[in-house]
N, C-alpha and C positions, 0 to 999 in steps of 0.2 A: 493810772495812779498806783503807787505801791504803799504798803503799810507804813514804811518809814516817812513817806510824804505826809500821810495823815497824822502821824505822831508829831512831825515837825509843825504842822498847822495847829494842832492842839496846844503845843508849847508856846508858839508865837501868839496865839489868841490870848492866853492867860497873862503873858508878859505885857501884851498891849493893853488889856483892860485894866491892869494894875496901875497904869499911868493916870487913871481917872478916879482912883480912890480919893475920897474927900473928907475933910474934918466936918463939913456941913452935913448934918444928919439926914436932911431931906434928899440932898444930892446922892449921898452914899446909899440910902435906901433904894433909890431908883437905879443906880448902877448895879447894885447886887440883884435887884429884881430882873434886870436884863441879862445878867450872867446866868441866873437860874432859868430864865426863859429859854436862853440859848441851849442850855443843857437838856431841857425837856424837849425842845424842838428836834434836837439831834436824836433823842430816843424815839420820838414820834415818827420821824422820817425813816428810821430803820425799820420800825414796825410796818409802815406802809410799803416800803421797798420790798421787804421780805414777803409781804402778802401778795406782791406782784411777781414773786419768784424770779427776781433778777439776780445776776451773779455778784460775786464778792467785790470785784472792782467797781461795779456800778453802785453797790451799796456804799463803798468808800467815797465815791463821787457825791452821792446824796448827802452823806454826813458832812463833807466839806462845805457843801452849799448851805446846809443848816447851821454849821459852825459860824459862817461868815454872814449869814443873811441879814442880821441886825447890827453889823459892825459899826455902821454909821450912827447908831443910837447913842453910843457913849459920848462921842464928841458933840452930838446934837444936844443932849440933855445938859452936859456940862456947860455948854456955851449959851443955850437959850432957855434952859429950865422948862422945856416942854417936849412932848412927843408928837405934837401936831405939826406935820410937815408944812402945811400952808402958812404957819406962823414962824417957820424957821428954815429948814432945808429938807429936801426929799432925802430921807435917811437911806434909802436903797442906793440912790445915785451917789450919795456921800460915801457909803461903804465901798462902792466900786472904785471911787477916786482914791480912797485910802489904800486899798489892795494894790492898785496900780502904782501909786507913789512909793509904797514900801516894797514893791516887787515880790510880794509874798508868794504868788503863784508861778513865778518864773521857772521853778523846777519841774513844772508839768509840761506836757505837750501843748502846742498852740490850740489844738481842738479842745482839750480838757479845760484849759484856762478860759477860753472864750465861753464854753458852756456854763462854767461856774459863774462867771461875771454876768452873763445874760440872765441866768435863772435868778440871781440876786436882784438884778435891775427890775425884773418883771414881777417879783413876789408881792409887791404892794400895789400894783396897778389894778384898776377896776377889772380888767380882763387881760389875758395874754394877747399881745398884738396879733392881728389877723394875718400878718405876713409870715408868722411862724407855722410851718407845716405841722398839721396835727399828728402826722406819723413820725415826726422827728424826735430825736433824743432830747433836744432842748424843750420841746413841748411836754414831754413826759416828766422831766425833772422839774420844770416850772410848776406843773400841777402838783407834784410831790411836795415841794416846799410850801406852796400856798395852803395845802391841806394841813401839813404838819404844823405850820405857824398858827393857823386858825384854831386847831385843837387846843393848843396851850393857852392862847388868849381867852378862849371860852372857858377853860379851866380856871384861869386866874380871875376872870370876871365872876364866875359862879361862886367862887370862894369868897370874894369880896362882898358880893351882894348878900350872901348868907349871914355875914357878920355886920354888914352895913356900917353903923357909926364907929365900931371899934377899929375897922381896918380901912376906912375910906382913904383912898389916895387920890387927891385932886388931879394929879398928873395923868392918871389912867382914865379919868373922866374928861380929860382935855380942858379942865377948868370951867366946864359948863355949869350953869346954875341948876339947882334942884327945884325946878318949878313944876307946875301941874301940866298934864296933857302931853300931846305929841305934835310934831310938825306934820302937816298934811302930806307933804311929798314923801316922807318916810313911810307912812302908812300905805300910800298909794303904790309905792314900789314893791312892798311886801305882798300886797294883795294881787299884784301882777307878776309875782314870782321872779322879782328882780332884786339884785343887791341895792340897798339904799346908798345914798351918796353922803360922804362926810360933810360936804359943804351945806347940806340941808339940815344938819343937826342944830338944835337950839337949846336943848337941855339934857339932863342925865337920862331921862326916859328915852330920848332919841338915840343916845349912845347904846342903850340896851337893844333897841330895835335894829340899829346898824349891825350889831353882832349877831342877832338872830337872823338877819337877812343873809348872812354868809352861807346859810344852808343851800342857797341857790347857786353857789359856786363851789360845791363839794364835788370832788373828782373821782374818788375811789370808794368801793363798798366798805373797805376796812375802816375808813374814816367815819362813816355812819355807824358802824358797829361800835367803835370806841366812844363816840358821842352818846350813843344809847346806853352803853355799859356804865358810864360814869354819870349820866344824868345832867350834863352841863346845860343843855338847852332848857330842860325842865326847871332847873334852878333859876336861870335867868328869867324865864317866863313867870315863875311864881313871885319874882321880886317886883313885877310890874303892878301899878295901881289897879284895883278892882273897878273897872268901868265897863260899859257896854262895848266900847271900842276895843278894849283889851280882850274881851271874850271873842270878838270877831277875829282878831289877829291870832289868838291862841288856837282857835278851831282851824283856821286856815293853815297855820304852820303844822299842826298835828295831822291834818289831812294830807298835806304834802309829804310829811315824813312817813306816814302809813302807806302811801302810794309807792314810795321808794322801797320800803321794806317788803311789800307784797309783790314787787316786781312789775306793777302796772305802770310805773313811771321809771324810765331809765336814767341813769346818772350821766 
């Protein structure tokens, strides 16, 4: 990939998303939210890529993946008014379809095009498919985009929870009710150091637990450094109701993070 390729992709992206600008304030709010999210994920992925000391061309590949990772979100929200894939379409697969239909990546080599499309396809899966070799470029870039994406979603969530009623966006909470307690499967997954499942969520507290459980799928030391620096995880934890169950979860998450920081647990 050359610099002029990345410049072209940036121009195309903004021309594309302009198609979805809407007079409906709720739709427009969420379109702008995803544009800003994309910008921040591009920043995040470059920070992570540079922390891994990869070359300039690889950094441009990483940025292209970040630029297009949520391309399907714009059509998804405009059509369905939700970001929940199970109630609409898989936004990663939709984004790949759009890129293929528009032949956006046709200026690249076949290898680069395939890498970008596959990294996008895998970015929202529970885990990277087992048939992807861990030593491959695809595995590396897939881990980059998964971390870069999570960092910004956690940022957005922590800011929203800090202001609660003033900034609540029901689309970000997947329209789930603000009821008491947690779903048992969500708690069980966290206590077993596993990512919780979207389909087990029943209320807003479960959404918070889902996001906290992402620490079990963090791939780079720089990601933990950024999360610690900005306090996103602490902000989300502090927004949980004060219960005995919450204390158990909080201590478990803190112990896990401390083990990572001390080096006694490997990423």
